[in-house]
Every structure is written in structure tokens, then in C-alpha cells.
C-alpha positions in Angstrom: -13.9 14.8 21.4 -13.9 13.3 17.9 -15.3 10.0 16.7 -13.4 8.1 14.0 -14.8 5.0 12.1 -12.6 2.8 10.0 -14.0 -0.5 8.6 -16.9 -0.4 11.0 -14.6 0.1 14.0 -15.8 3.2 16.0 -13.3 4.9 18.2 -13.4 8.1 20.3 -10.5 10.5 20.8 -9.6 13.6 22.8 -7.1 15.7 20.8 -5.0 18.8 21.4 -4.3 21.7 19.1 -0.5 21.1 19.3 -0.7 17.6 18.0 -1.0 16.4 14.4 -4.5 16.4 12.8 -6.4 17.5 16.0 -9.8 18.0 14.2 -10.1 14.6 12.8 -8.5 11.7 11.0 -5.8 12.8 8.6 -6.5 11.6 5.0 -3.1 9.9 4.7 -3.6 7.9 7.9 -7.0 6.8 6.7 -5.4 5.7 3.3 -2.8 3.7 5.3 -5.3 2.0 7.6 -7.6 1.1 4.7 -4.8 -0.8 3.0 -3.3 -2.6 6.0 -4.7 -6.0 7.0 -4.1 -7.4 10.5 -3.6 -11.0 11.3 -4.2 -12.5 14.7 -0.5 -13.3 15.2 0.7 -9.8 14.2 3.0 -7.8 16.5 2.4 -4.1 15.6 4.4 -0.9 16.3 2.7 2.4 15.8 5.8 4.6 15.2 5.0 8.3 16.0 1.6 7.6 17.5 0.4 11.1 18.1 -2.9 10.9 20.1 -3.2 7.2 19.2 -5.5 6.5 16.2 -3.3 3.9 14.4 -2.3 1.9 17.5 -5.8 2.0 19.0 -7.3 0.8 15.7 -4.7 -2.0 15.5 -5.4 -3.0 19.1 -9.1 -3.2 18.4 -8.3 -5.6 15.5 -5.8 -7.9 17.1 -5.7 -7.2 20.9 -3.9 -4.6 23.0 -1.2 -7.1 24.1 0.1 -7.2 20.5 0.5 -3.5 19.9 3.2 -0.9 21.0 2.9 2.8 20.4 5.7 5.3 20.7 6.0 9.1 20.3 8.7 11.6 21.2 6.1 14.2 22.5 5.1 13.6 26.2 1.7 15.3 25.6 1.0 12.9 22.7 2.0 9.9 24.9 -0.3 11.2 27.7 -3.2 11.8 25.3 -2.7 8.4 23.6 -2.9 6.7 27.0 -6.0 8.6 27.9 -7.5 7.6 24.5 -6.6 4.0 25.0 -8.6 4.0 28.2 -11.4 5.9 26.5 -11.6 3.1 23.9 -11.5 0.3 26.6 -7.8 -0.7 26.0 -6.3 0.0 29.5 -3.3 -2.2 29.0 -2.1 -0.9 25.7 1.7 -0.3 25.7 2.5 3.4 25.0 6.0 4.8 25.5 7.7 8.1 25.1 10.6 7.5 22.7 12.5 9.6 20.2 11.8 7.3 17.3 13.0 3.8 18.3 15.7 5.0 20.7 13.9 4.0 23.9 12.5 0.8 22.5 14.5 -2.4 22.4 11.9 -4.8 21.1 12.3 -6.7 17.8 10.2 -9.2 16.0 7.5 -6.8 14.8 5.4 -8.0 11.8 4.0 -4.5 11.1 5.4 -1.0 11.6 2.9 1.7 10.8 3.9 5.3 10.5 2.8 8.7 9.1 6.2 10.3 9.8 6.6 14.0 10.5 7.6 16.0 7.4 11.0 17.4 8.0 12.9 19.0 5.1 16.1 17.1 6.0 14.4 13.7 6.3 16.4 12.9 9.5 13.3 11.5 11.4 12.1 9.5 8.4 15.7 8.1 7.9 15.8 7.0 11.5 12.3 5.4 11.3 13.2 3.5 8.1 16.7 2.3 9.1 16.0 1.4 12.7 12.5 0.1 11.9 14.0 -2.4 9.4 16.1 -3.8 12.3 13.0 -4.2 14.5 11.0 -6.2 11.9 11.1 -9.9 11.6 11.8 -11.5 8.2 8.5 -11.1 6.3 7.5 -8.1 8.4 6.2 -5.0 6.6 6.7 -1.3 7.1 3.8 0.9 6.1 4.6 4.6 5.6 2.3 7.3 4.3 3.6 10.7 3.1 3.0 13.5 0.7 6.4 13.1 -0.9 7.4 10.2 -3.2 11.0 10.3 -4.5 13.0 10.4 -1.3 10.9 7.7 0.4 10.9 5.5 -2.6 14.7 5.7 -2.9 15.3 5.2 0.8 12.9 2.3 1.3 14.3 0.6 -1.8 17.9 1.1 -0.6 17.1 -0.5 2.8 14.4 -3.1 1.9 15.3 -3.9 -1.7 12.0 -2.7 -3.0 8.8 -1.0 -2.2 5.2 -1.1 -3.3 3.6 2.4 -3.7 0.0 3.4 -3.8 -1.0 6.9 -4.7 -4.4 8.0 -3.3 -6.0 11.4 -2.4 -2.6 13.3 -2.8 -0.7 10.8 -0.5 1.8 8.1 -1.2 1.5 4.8 0.8 4.7 2.8 0.8 4.8 -0.8 1.8 8.2 -2.5 2.2 8.8 -6.1 3.3 11.9 -7.2 5.1 13.1 -10.2 3.1 16.6 -10.6 4.5 18.4 -9.7 7.8 20.6 -7.0 6.3 20.0 -3.8 4.3 19.6 -4.4 0.6 22.4 -1.9 -0.3 24.9 -3.8 1.9 27.1 -6.3 0.1 
């Protein structure tokens, strides 16, 4: 069991060695969560939830009925569900999904992700392109990575621009959906 505190919110998690950052909160995820601000009307998607830190933190801020968590790994989904209960969020929506493939919802105001680092960027490409379609106008995608150029280029091509923060060896990208179609479409 690990305990994680972000902005005075204390949470407890069971982890597993086969999941991302099993010994504690990843620095990149902490950077992302310290920059995001939640509003009561937000609808949040934790894309690639792992054992649940991001989604559980969001639910603690705005309510479990406004948060959806997805992960491709069934053991991550199972552990995230367990951790939701452990943190008194028994109705938190957690789904097994390969990216956004099993999720039809739209109208998200925030999509938060620390995507897996694949050399071919296929997962990140899916997250960005399909995530754009799930956001409402004015919605924002937050992504944290250790790589800059590819993400900067991709997010700019899709969203029309991106704000980048560099902190502790990570890049936090924040892109806002300002129109219903990709920026690079005429």
C-alpha cells in the first residue's frame, strides 16, 4: 500500500509490479496534477488510468459521477476499481478500453493522460486524435511525457496550438479544443 498526497488530498493505493510506477507517484503525473485545476462542472476522462491515481484524485475534487477512467490492461482496471473503493469512491466509472475504442462518450471538459512511451507513437497518436473528438469546445487535453518535439507537433496539428511547461525532466502539454475539426483540416 502506498499513500499519495496532492494539494492536501490524501489517497491510498494498492499497486502491482507489472503496472506503471508501482512504488509511488510518478514525477510526471505529479507535475500534471499540480497544474490542472478542476471546476465543479467538469467532466473528466483519465485516459490510461493505470491503478487509478489521476481519476481518483479528480473524483475527490469534483465528484465520482463526473469522472471516467479507462485502461487497456485488465489488471489495471481491476486495481483501479479496488483503489476507488479504498478511497471511498464506490461508483467511480472504470472501463477496460484500448484507448478510446470501447468508450462512446463525448463532451469531456478535461482529458488527462500520461501516455505509454512507444517508439512508434501509435498509442499517443490515437489518444490525441480520438481524444480531440471526445472533448467539448473549450475542453482541454493535458498530457505529460519525457519527449517534446513529436507531441508538440502532433498536438499543434490537431488542436492548432499547445502550451508547454517543462518541469523536473518532463513536458506538460495543454491543448484546448477551439473548433470542431482538426486544425490541419481545411
